[in-house]
N, C-alpha and C positions, 0 to 999 in steps of 0.2 A: 027683544032687541038689545044688541050688543053694546056695552058701555064704550065710551072712547077710550077708556084704560085698556080695556080687553083688546080693542083693535090695534092699539099702539104694541102691546105684548106681541102680538100674532106676527105684527110686522118685524118686530126684532128678532123673534125667532126664524121667520123665513130669510132674514137677512144672513143671520149666523149660519143656517144649513147652506145658503149659495156659498159663501165663504169657504166653508169645510170641505164643498164638492169641489170648489176650485183648487183647494190645496191638495186633496186627494188626487186630482187628475194631473197632477205634477209629481207625484210620489215615485211614481217608476223611474223618473228621471233624477230627481233629487235623491233616492235612497243610495244608488252606487257611488255619487259623490259624496254623501255623507258618510259612507263606510269606508272609502279611500283616505279622506281626510282623517277619520279616526284612527284607523290603522297606522297610517304614516305618523301620526301623533304618536302612536304607541311605540313604533320603531325608533323613531327619533329620539322620543322623551325617555324611554324605558330601558332600552337595551345599551350594555356595556361593552368596554373593550378592556382586554388584560393582554400587556405585552410585556417583553423583556429581553433578557441575554442570558445564555448558558456559558459559564467560564469553569475552566480547570481551578480547582481549590487550591493546588499547589503553585502553579505560575501565572495564574489569572488570565491565561490565553483563551480566545473563544473557542466552544468545542460545537462542531458542526455534527449535522445529521443525527440529533438528539430527538428522541420521541418525547415530546411533551403532551400530556394529557391532562384534561378536567375530569373531575369526579365530583359529583353531588349526592350525598348520602348514600355512598359506597356503589353508586351507578355511573358507568362511562357515560360522558356527554360530548366531549370534542377531542380532537387530537391534529396536531400539527408537527412538522419536522424543522428543526433550526437550520438556518442559512448557513452558508460558508463562514459568515461572521459571528455565528452563535445566536442570531436574533430568532425571536419568534412572535405571533400575534394572533389572538383570538378576537375577533369582532362578532357583534351581533348577539352577546352571550346574555342571557337572563340574569338579573341580579340574583344573589345568594351568596353562600359560604362554601367554598369550592376546595378540594384537596387537589394540590397540583403535583403530578408525577412526572418526573424526567428521568429516562432510561436509554442508555446506549450500551453495546456490548463494550466490555473492557472497564467499565465505570459502574460504582454502585449505585444502585437506584436511588435517587433523591425525591423525597416526599414533603412537600410543604402543607401542612395542616392548615385548615379553615382561613383561606384567603378570601375576605370579604368583598364582594363587588356590590357597591350601591347602584341605584337606579342612574343611567346615564353617566356613568363614572368611567373616565379611561385611567386604568391604574398600570403602572411599571414595577417590574420586579425583578431581582437577580438571583441566578440559581448557580451556586458554586458546587461542583460535581468531583466527588473523589475518586481515583482510578482503583479499581479492584485489583487487590495483590493476592488474594488467596482464594482457592475453590471453596464453595459452600457445601457442607456435609449435608446429606440429605436428612430431615429430622421425622423420625418415626413417632407417632404418638403411643402412649402408653399400651391402648388396646390396638396391637398388631392387626387385628380383623378390619379396623377403621381406616378408612382411605387417607394417603400420606397428605398432608398440608403443604401446600406451596410457602415459599419463604421469600420476603423481599427484605434486603438490607437497606436501612436508612443511612445515608451518607454522612449524616452531622453525627448521630449518635453511635453510629456503628453497631446498634442493637437490631436484633431481626425481630421482625412484627408479623402478626398472621394477617392475611388480607382475605375478603371474600371477591375482590375484584377477579374477573375474567383471565386465565391463564394466558391467553394469546396477547393480552394487553400489558398486564401489571407484573404478575407473578413469575418467578424463575425458579424451576426445580434443580435440584443439585446436578442433574444429567444436562442441563440444558444453560447453567449459569456461565456466562461468557468471560473469561478473563483474558482474552487474547491482547497483547501487548505490542504497540508500533510507536516507534519514535517518531516525535513531531517532526516533520519535514517541510520546512519553509521553502518556497519556490524561489529559484534563483531570478535574481533581477538584471535589467539590461545595465551594462557598464559602459562609462566613458571611454573610448578608445585612445583619447588624448591622454587623459589624467591616468587612467588603467590599463595601459596596452598589454599588460601580461595576464593571461587565464592558465591558471595551473591546477591540474588534478591528477589522481591517481585512477588507473584503469580499473575498470570492474567486470568481471566475467561471471558474477553471480546471477542467476535466473529463478531464484525463488519466488519473486514477486510476481511473475507472469503465472507459474502454476497456483499459487496462492489466490491470484485474480480469478483465474478461472474456478477454482474451488468455489468462491464466493459466487459467481454468476451462475454456476451450476446447481447451486442450492438456492436460487431465486431470490439472491440480494445483490446488491451493488457493493463492491467492496469498499472499505474505509479509505479515506482519502490518503491516509499517511501509510496505508497498505502498498500504495502503487509508487513504485520507485521507476520511473519512466526508463532510465538506462537499462534495467533488467528485463523490462518488456521488449525493448529493441534488441537486446543482444541475446534473447530466447532463441532466436532464429539464426540460421547459419547465411552467409551471404558469398557469393561467388567471387571473391577476390582472387586475384594472382598469388600464388604461394611465393616464399622469398627463395632467394639463392641458399646454397647449402652453407655459405658463410655466415648468415644471419639466422636468428630464431624465429624472425617475423619480418613481413614485409608492410609498407605505408603505402595507403591510398586516400587520395582526397578528391572531393568533387564539389563544385559549386555550382547551384542553379537556384531558379526563382523559387520565392516561398508561397505554397499554395493557399495558405490562410491570410496572406498579406501580400499582394503582388508589388508593393513598393519595397519590399525586403528580400532579401536573399537568405539561402541556407548552406552552411557548409558541412560536409560529410567528411568525418575522418575515420579511417578504417585500418584495423590492424589483421594480418593474416598469418596466423602461426603454422610453422612446419606440421605436416602430419605424418607422424612416425609409424611403421607398420607394427600391429600389436605384437607380432612375433618377435620382432627385434627390439622391443623395449627392454630396459633393463630389469631385473629381477624385482619384485615388489615384497615388501615388508609391511602386510596389512595388519593393523590392531583395529578391531573392531570394538567401539565403546557404546554399549547398548543400554538406553534407559529401561529398565523392566520395573518401574514404579507401577503403582496402582493406577494413576492417570494412562497408562499405555494400554490399557485392556480393550480399548475400543478397536473395532475392526480394521479400521483405517489407521491405525497406529502400528503396535507390535505385531498383529497377525500379517498386516500388508508388508511390514519390513521383512519378516521372515521369509516371505515369497520372493522380495527382491534379493535377499541375501543367496538364497539358493540358486537364483539365476545367475548372480554373479560367481558363485563356485563353479558353475558350468563351464565358465570362461578361464578359470585359474590354470596358468601352467604348472609343470612340475617344480620349476625353479621359485615360484611364488610362494609366500609365507603368509598364513593367517593365524591370529589369536583372536580369542573373544572374551573382552572384559564386560561384566555387568555391573549395574549399580542401581540400588534400591535403597532400603534402610542402611545399608552397608556395600561396599564394592568389593568385588570378587572376580578371580580368573577362573572361567568356565572351559577355556580350551586354550591349552599352551600353543605356542607357536608350531603351526602344523602345515607341511608343504602341499602344494596344490594338487600332487597326485593322490593324496588321502582323502578323496572327496565324502567318501562314507563317514568319516570321523567327524569331518566339519559339518556335514548335513545332520548328524546327530546331534551334535551340540546346538545347532541352530533350532531344532525341532523340539528340544527340551527345554527351551525359553519359556518362562511363564512370567505374567505380571502380577505385582502385589508390594504394598509397602510404600513408606514415604521416599523422597529423592535425594539423596546424598551425592549430586553430582560432582562436587569439587573433589571428594575422595576418589570417585571414579576417574576423574581426568588425571589425578596424578598418579594412580596405577596403571592406567594406560600409558603415559609417557615412560613410565618405568620399564613396562613388557616391551615397548616399540624400540627403546634405547638399548635395552639387553638383547634384542635380535636384529641391531642395526645392521643394515648391507651397505656398505661401502659403494659409493657411486649408483646406489639403488634407488627405488623409490621408497622412502620411507615414510608411511603415513596412518594418523588415526583417523577413522570415520565415525564420528559422533553421531548416533542416531537417536532423536529424542523429540519430545514435544518441547523442550526448552524449559520446564516447570520445576526447577530445583528449588527445593525448600529445607535442605538440611545441610549443616556445615557451611562452606563458602557457597553463598547463595546470590548476593548482590552482584550486579554487572561489573562494579569495580573490582571486587575480589576476584571474580572469575577472569576477567580481562588481565589482571595483573599476574594472575596464576599461569594462563596462556602466554603472555609476552614473555615471562622468566623461562618457559620452555622453548621458545623459539628458537633458540640458538643451538638447541641439540641437533638441528638439522631434521627433524622430524614435522611434516606438515600437518595442518589439520583440515579436514573436511567435514563439514556439518549438513547432515540430513534432516530436514524437519517433516514431522508427520503431525496429522490429526487436526481436530478444530475445537474451539471452545476454550482452550486454555492455552493456545500456542504462542510462545514467546519470541516472536520473529525478531525484534529488536535485540534481543539477548544474543539469538543464535547467529545473527549477521555480525556482531561485534567479536564473538568468539572466532569465526571464520576468518576475518578480516585481520584480527590480530594473531591468528596462529598460520599466518601464511599459506591460507588455504581458501575454499570457496564454500558457498552455501547454496543448497539446492532444497526446494520444498518438493515432496513427492506426495501427491494428492490420489494417485491410482497405480495401477500396475503397467500402464503404459508408459507414463512419466518415470518408473522406477526402470523400466527396459530403457529408456531414453539417458538416464543419467548414469546408470551402472553398467550398461551394453554398448549403446551406439556411441556414446561420448565417454567411454571408460578411460581413454587415453588423456582426453582434456581435463576430465575429473581427476586422476590420479597423477599423471606424470606432468611435472612442471618444466617448462623449456627457459624461462625468465622470471628473474625475481625484482620486485620494486620497480614495476613500470611506471613512468610517470611522464604526462604529457604536458608540454608548455608552448602555449601559443603566443606570438607576438603580433598584434594587429596594427596595420598601416593606418594611422589617422587620416592620411591623405585620401584614402578611399573609404574608410569605415569609419563611420561617425561613433556607433556604439553595438555592442555585441552581447548575446546571452547564450549561456550554455544550456542545453535542455538536459534535464536530469543532472545526476552526480551529484547531488545537494551534499550528501555526507561524505563525499570524496575529494572535497575541494581542499588545496593545499595552498600555503603561503608561496609568495613567487621565490623565495630563498630556499625554499624547501627541495626545489628542483635539483639543485646543485650538492645537496647534503646526502651523501650516501649512507647516512646512518638513518635517514628518515624512511621508515615504512611505507609501502605501496603495495599496489596489486600484483598478482602473479598471473602468468599466461601459460596454458598448457596445452599439449599436444592438437593440433587441428583447431584450436580456438579462434573464433573471430571476435574482435572487438570492434565497436560502432559508436561515435559520439556525433552529435548534432549541434550545431551553433545557428542561431538566427542572427542575420548581419543586418544592421541597418546603413545603407550607403550614405556618402555625404549628401547626394542630392534629396533624400528623403528627409520626412519631418522627424524632429528629434523626440525620442520617446523617454529620456532620462530627466532628473530633476535638474534645473539649472544651478550652476554652482559660481560662487563670485569669481571675478579674476583674480590670479595670485598677484601679490604684491612684489614678493623679492625675486621671484623668478618667472622666465618666459620659456615656453616650448618650440623649439626647432623641428620643423617635420622636414624628413627626407623623402623626398617622393617615390626613389626607387622603382620608376616606370610603372608598370601596372600590377606589381605586387600587391596583393591583399593581404597577406601575413606570411609568416614564417613559422613552420612547425617544427618543434624539436622533441624527441623521445630519448628518455634515458632507461637503461635496464641493466641488470646485472646478470651474468650465467651463474646458474646455481653452484654455490660452494665458493663462489668468488666473492670480494668485498668492495670491489672498485667497479662503478659504472661504466658502460659504453653509451656513446651519443650518437643519434643518427638526426639529421637535418634535412627538410623538405621546404621549398618555398612555393608559394601557391598564388596565381593568378586568377582572375576573373574571364570566364569564357562567354559570359552574357547569355547563359543557356536558359531557356524556358522550361518551365516545370516537366511540361508534357515531352521534352526531348531529353530529359535526364535519363540515366540508366534505371534499368528494372529494380537492381538493388538499392538505388537512391529513392525511387518512390516508394518501395515496399517499407522501407525504414522509416519514411517519413509518415506513412499512414498509421504506423504502430506509434510513433510519437505523438500523432494527432489524437489517438485514442487514448493516450495516455493523459494527456492535457484534458479532454474532455472528462474522464473519470476524475480527476483531480480539481474539476471546476477551476481550471487556470484561468487566471486574469489576461493570459496572452496568448490565448487559444485562437483569438480572431474570429474568422469565420468556420472554423471546424465544426463539424458535426458529423453524426453517425452515417449519415447520408453520404457525405462527401468521403470520408474515411472509407467505407464500403466500395464506392466506385474506384479510388485509387488502389486500394488493395487488389480488387478484382483484375484490375488491369496491368498489375504488377506482380501477380502470383507467380508466374512462371511455370516450370515444370513441377514442382512441389512432389517430390518423390515421396516423403514421408507423411504428407497430407497435413504438414502443421500450419501452412499458410490458410489453407482452406478452413481449418478449425479456428484459425483466428477471424475469419470474416464471420462466422457464425457466432461467435462469441460477441462481435461488436453488434450484430443483429440482435442477439439475446440481451444485451446491455441497454440497446435502444427500447425495447419492449418493456424493459424492467423500469427504465427510467420514466417512460412515458406512463406508465401504471402508477408510479410513484407520485408523479405529477397530477395526475387524475384524483388520487386519494388526497392529496393536500388540497384541492381545489372544492371538494366536498364538504 
């Protein structure tokens, strides 16, 4: 017979088993909840955030489109791209000691070692990057049979360090090391028409930025923001403006219509159409080719492409034209004395014998080229040096300041300078643009043989024969109708108001058949103000003259080649209240190109501009498009859209 104690123990055991069964019956429901709370606690409590900004070490300006990556124990973990203001952020990062790598073409790769992230920590860092100024030589290990090691330059110590990181993310071989240089190009802002009624700038017929942008897109990358000069994109295309009378070198065209990215605003188009001269009636040409044959020109899209382009040009030389060839590498030399165009065999033979190798003494080559050009000077002819290079000067006069002063000192010889840019990886875009601007010439970038044909064959007259020097535009806006205005592009062509009447002030040149187009965004008086407010003046007041329906007065100054006194053209412009869809075909297509430039530059003023709206406008204003350039533009916009979407998807991963 069981004792009372044993019975009590059994009752307790039975009670405990019942409770356990009850808890187990709820386990399928409780388990997911427990797991969720546990995981959420892990995410909330343990994961860290690393954020910061990237700036240029020299001027402290933000650097956009920098690839910032995290590495843990030499293994790649995360990657982001800096925003337009140079900012980046990694969230949900496991605690640990990371190496932070920042890389961008044209800058030395910066590596921050052992950045410690504690659990649930938010850390801010700043990365200062130094622009790359020299190409890295490929380093060969002592044993030549071993695989060549990739090299990364540390931006702080400027020493090389070997890395086991994957090639696509971190390391840069000598062939791929990118030292392309573009000037920082801050966007024009809106100006108050009452306080700053005058807008003055030099015209620009350079078109290099468009071809360079195309090269970037065709290679699968979006162009750097500062490589996009909107006025050069617009002026890449010809517009069907009416030509001038025989007494003027060019004609003025204006048009005002609604702004498609902000319907409350208007757009003003200013167009110049130069005379088109018959090729056979042009004055004789004295051409001196100055050709970079340094080691950096060996690539197929550099010297070999240039030689093919020159042979095309030779076929179009007339008997009265002359050609000389100066080359420079470690030293400068004359490889072809000035030779008349009917001796094509001798010219082609000199071209075919060109070989690349050595360092780049660009300054010495420029001096020799000017000496050869002046010795063979043709009075009332077209005397021009054609500099073909990637711009990578590294011997003798090589700084931008030295080279610009050298070019300026030669400007009074009457010899013009055309610069043709070639290649990628070490393209010195900013340097070549400065040389052309200060040498009374133009700058083109040649990325393929079709562009060579466009520049040196189709547009030969505009490239080589100048109709007007120092062409400057000044617009006075009527504050009775215009509250504020903004010039789209031309950022590095802006002039002071007093420069317009100064005939000693250098400005742009316009050649045979050239069209020049500029766009302004206008804010009418009835629209919301977009400028920062300024306190009322204490000592003066402004009196506004209505002048009827006039929006503005357009003034243009120019010099006939060989003359020192400028001529003046004036045109008053009124508002037609035209809707955008009713604007001319030229107007609408030029606007689509400007919109593309603003989107590529991530402009704060692009409004509702998008790849979709750009394509729609461009297709509706393509016109006859005999050469196919406008159709190509549409394809490039679609390609940029695909690349941008891919880039965004990668950032979101």
